[in-house]
C-alpha positions in Angstrom: -22.0 19.1 27.4 -23.9 20.6 24.4 -24.7 17.4 22.4 -26.1 18.3 19.0 -23.7 21.8 19.0 -22.9 22.9 15.4 -19.6 21.9 14.7 -16.8 23.0 12.2 -13.8 20.1 10.6 -11.3 20.8 8.4 -10.0 18.1 6.4 -7.7 16.3 4.0 -9.9 14.2 2.8 -11.1 13.9 -0.7 -14.1 16.1 -1.6 -16.2 13.1 -2.0 -15.5 11.8 1.7 -15.9 15.4 2.9 -19.3 15.4 1.6 -21.0 12.2 2.1 -19.4 12.7 5.8 -21.4 16.0 6.4 -24.4 14.0 4.9 -24.2 11.8 7.2 -23.7 13.6 10.0 -25.6 16.6 11.2 -24.5 19.2 12.9 -21.6 19.3 11.0 -19.9 21.5 8.3 -16.5 20.2 6.5 -14.1 22.4 5.2 -11.9 20.9 2.6 -8.3 22.3 3.0 -5.5 21.0 1.1 -3.2 18.2 1.6 0.5 18.7 2.3 2.9 20.2 4.9 1.3 23.2 5.7 -2.4 22.5 6.9 -4.1 26.2 7.7 -7.1 25.4 9.1 -9.9 28.0 9.2 -10.1 29.9 12.4 -13.6 28.3 13.0 -12.3 24.8 12.9 -11.9 23.1 15.9 -11.2 19.5 14.8 -9.2 18.5 11.9 -9.0 15.0 9.6 -5.6 15.0 8.5 -4.5 12.6 5.6 -1.0 11.3 5.2 1.5 13.7 4.7 4.3 11.3 3.1 4.9 7.9 1.7 6.0 5.5 4.1 9.5 6.1 4.5 9.5 9.5 3.2 9.1 11.5 5.6 11.9 14.0 5.5 11.4 16.0 8.8 9.8 19.1 7.8 8.5 22.1 10.3 4.9 23.2 11.7 3.3 25.7 9.8 3.4 29.4 11.7 0.8 29.1 14.1 0.1 25.5 14.7 -1.8 24.5 16.3 -4.4 27.0 15.6 -7.9 26.7 17.5 -7.3 22.7 16.5 -8.6 20.4 19.7 -8.8 17.6 18.2 -6.8 15.8 15.0 -8.4 12.8 13.9 -6.1 10.4 11.5 -7.0 9.2 8.5 -5.1 5.9 8.9 -4.4 3.2 11.6 -1.0 4.3 11.7 0.7 7.1 12.8 4.3 6.6 11.5 2.5 8.6 7.8 2.2 11.7 9.6 5.2 14.6 10.9 5.4 15.0 14.9 4.4 18.0 15.7 1.1 17.4 14.2 0.7 15.5 17.9 1.0 19.3 19.3 -2.9 19.2 19.8 -5.2 18.1 22.9 -5.5 14.7 21.3 -4.7 12.7 18.3 -7.0 9.5 17.4 -6.8 6.8 14.7 -8.5 5.1 12.1 -7.2 1.5 13.5 -9.8 -1.0 13.3 -11.2 0.4 10.0 -10.2 -1.6 7.7 -8.9 -4.7 10.1 -11.4 -7.1 7.8 -9.8 -6.3 4.7 -6.4 -7.0 5.5 -7.3 -10.1 7.4 -8.7 -11.6 4.6 -6.4 -10.2 2.3 -3.5 -12.4 5.0 -5.8 -14.9 4.5 -5.7 -15.4 1.0 -1.6 -15.1 0.8 -2.0 -18.1 2.8 -4.1 -20.0 0.6 -2.1 -18.5 -2.1 1.2 -20.1 -0.6 -0.2 -23.8 0.2 -2.1 -23.4 -3.2 0.5 -22.2 -5.3 -1.3 -19.7 -7.1 -0.5 -18.5 -9.3 2.8 -20.6 -10.6 -0.4 -23.4 -11.6 -2.2 -21.4 -14.1 -1.6 -22.7 -17.0 -0.7 -21.4 -20.2 -0.1 -22.9 -24.0 4.0 -23.4 -22.6 3.3 -25.4 -19.9 2.6 -29.1 -20.1 -1.1 -30.4 -19.0 0.1 -32.8 -15.4 -1.1 -32.2 -11.6 0.9 -30.3 -9.5 1.8 -31.2 -5.8 -0.5 -28.6 -3.5 -0.4 -28.3 0.1 -3.2 -28.0 2.9 -3.7 -25.1 4.7 -5.2 -26.6 7.2 -3.0 -28.3 10.0 -0.3 -25.2 9.4 1.2 -23.2 12.0 0.2 -19.1 11.5 2.1 -16.8 13.3 1.0 -13.5 14.0 3.1 -10.3 15.1 0.9 -8.0 17.3 -2.7 -8.6 18.5 -4.3 -5.3 17.8 -7.8 -5.5 15.8 -6.2 -7.1 12.2 -5.1 -9.8 13.6 -8.3 -9.9 16.3 -9.8 -9.9 12.6 -7.6 -12.9 11.3 -7.2 -15.4 13.7 -11.1 -16.7 14.1 -10.6 -16.8 10.6 -7.4 -18.9 10.2 -9.4 -21.1 12.2 -11.7 -21.9 11.0 -9.4 -23.5 8.0 -7.6 -25.5 10.9 -4.3 -23.3 11.0 -2.9 -23.5 14.7 -2.2 -20.1 15.7 0.5 -18.1 17.8 1.1 -14.9 18.7 3.4 -12.7 20.3 1.8 -8.7 21.8 3.0 -6.2 23.6 0.7 -6.1 26.5 -0.1 -8.5 29.1 -3.6 -8.6 27.8 -5.4 -12.8 27.8 -5.4 -13.5 24.1 -8.9 -15.4 22.9 -9.4 -18.8 23.7 -7.4 -20.8 20.2 -4.8 -18.6 20.4 -1.3 -19.4 21.8 0.8 -16.7 23.6 4.5 -17.9 23.1 7.2 -15.8 24.9 8.5 -14.1 21.7 9.5 -13.6 18.3 12.7 -16.1 18.2 9.8 -18.7 19.2 7.3 -17.7 16.9 9.7 -17.6 14.0 10.9 -21.5 15.1 7.3 -23.0 15.6 5.6 -21.1 12.6 4.8 -22.3 8.9 3.3 -18.6 8.4 4.1 -15.6 10.0 1.2 -12.3 9.5 3.6 -9.4 9.9 0.6 -6.7 12.0 2.2 -4.9 14.1 2.4 -0.4 14.0 5.4 1.1 13.1 7.9 3.1 15.2 11.5 3.3 16.7 11.0 -0.3 18.1 10.0 -2.0 15.3 12.1 -1.1 12.9 13.8 -3.8 11.3 12.3 -6.1 13.7 13.0 -9.0 11.3 16.6 -9.1 11.0 19.0 -11.6 10.1 19.2 -12.0 13.9 15.3 -13.2 14.0 15.9 -14.8 10.4 18.4 -17.3 11.8 15.4 -19.0 14.3 13.2 -19.1 11.2 11.2 -22.2 10.0 12.7 -23.8 7.3 10.8 -22.7 4.1 8.7 -20.0 6.4 6.7 -17.8 4.4 6.7 -14.1 5.7 4.0 -12.2 5.0 3.9 -8.4 5.7 0.7 -6.3 5.9 1.8 -3.9 8.5 4.7 -1.3 6.8 7.9 -1.9 5.1 9.8 -0.5 8.0 9.2 -3.6 9.3 11.7 -5.5 7.1 15.5 -5.4 6.4 15.4 -6.2 2.8 18.5 -7.4 2.6 18.3 -9.7 5.5 15.3 -10.7 4.4 16.6 -11.5 0.6 19.3 -13.2 2.1 16.7 -15.5 3.7 15.1 -16.1 0.4 18.2 -17.1 -0.9 18.6 -20.0 1.5 15.9 -21.1 1.6 15.0 -20.2 5.2 12.2 -17.8 4.2 10.5 -20.3 1.4 8.1 -17.2 0.7 7.5 -13.3 0.9 4.3 -11.9 0.7 4.6 -8.8 0.5 1.5 -5.4 0.7 4.0 -3.0 1.5 7.7 -2.2 1.7 9.8 0.7 2.2 9.9 3.1 0.1 6.8 3.4 -1.9 7.5 2.5 -4.2 9.7 0.0 -4.8 12.9 1.9 -6.8 12.9 -0.1 -10.0 16.1 -1.6 -9.5 15.1 -3.2 -6.2 15.3 -7.2 -6.2 11.9 -7.6 -4.9 10.6 -7.1 -8.4 12.3 -10.3 -9.7 12.8 -12.4 -7.3 10.7 -15.4 -7.9 9.7 -16.3 -4.2 8.1 -12.9 -3.3 4.9 -11.9 -4.2 5.0 -7.9 -3.8 2.0 -5.9 -4.5 1.1 -2.0 -4.1 -0.2 -1.6 -0.1 -3.5 -2.9 -2.5 -4.7 -4.7 0.6 -7.3 -2.4 2.0 -9.2 -0.9 -1.4 -12.2 -2.6 -0.5 -16.0 -1.3 -1.4 -16.3 -1.0 2.2 -13.4 1.4 2.9 -14.8 5.0 2.9 -18.7 3.3 4.9 -15.8 2.2 7.5 -13.7 5.7 7.8 -17.2 7.4 8.0 -18.4 4.9 10.4 -15.6 5.1 12.6 -15.1 9.5 12.4 -18.9 9.9 13.4 -19.0 7.7 16.7 -15.5 9.7 18.2 -17.4 13.0 16.8 -21.0 11.9 19.2 -18.3 10.7 22.4 -16.3 14.6 21.6 -19.7 16.1 21.5 -20.7 14.2 25.0 -17.6 15.1 26.7 -16.9 11.0 26.6 -13.1 9.6 25.9 -12.3 8.9 22.3 -11.5 5.9 20.9 -7.8 5.0 19.9 -6.5 7.8 21.1 -2.7 7.8 19.6 0.6 7.7 22.5 2.7 10.9 21.0 5.6 9.0 22.5 4.7 4.8 20.7 3.1 7.2 18.1 0.5 4.1 17.7 
């Protein structure tokens, strides 16, 4: 296997990223191509860097372009989630995801949400209309954090949470042992019943759609803080609103919704127990550098004939 041969990559990512990747990676030509529904990579391209084709919750089932997959042998997704791409994109030899690229940013965002809830940010900030008096706060220390899924994000978050004294529970699909200090619970019902904070960090699939529903929330520990850094589709919004209104859920910190953006009349904007952000948790200064490093490592493996990292299972879509 020739490990230094010249390779042409068609990329839907930003021009700035393409130039930086080309500069950081020897013997590569990156040809920019438009984002959109009908990618037509040049015939000499054997790899494609794919940007998300649609927003979360907006897939309309459009058809593949004539000739797909052209001469492509590998498609590298720019995101960890595979739900933002059409099914036909996976009709190539191999598709890999950007799993783990933003795991630290997402873990920090989840931890910040926990601390903000305990310290009642931003409610305790004073202005001239509020009386000057201390407010009752809580400790994060000693509380229980439940993790739905134990992939790259939860693996980063768990030790951070343990450092500040949180007890960490988790459910995961596989039988892979959990690290020291993280307790596996039998199922989601037990996890929701035992946790003060729940972080949703699972992929968006048909199986996880509306995973958080009336039935599951009926078992929630009263006052539960629900944090979603996964996908909006994991939550049944109507069920969450009912649980917020009756107190089963004390606070929802939502960095993702379905659809994105939410329509202006959606009650999440106005609900006093909802903290809503515009899927902004991964917008950190290291995002491009991390993605370049991830893609460069997979390119090194590709050239050497080694197995690629984070291959997407088309049947599971992660």
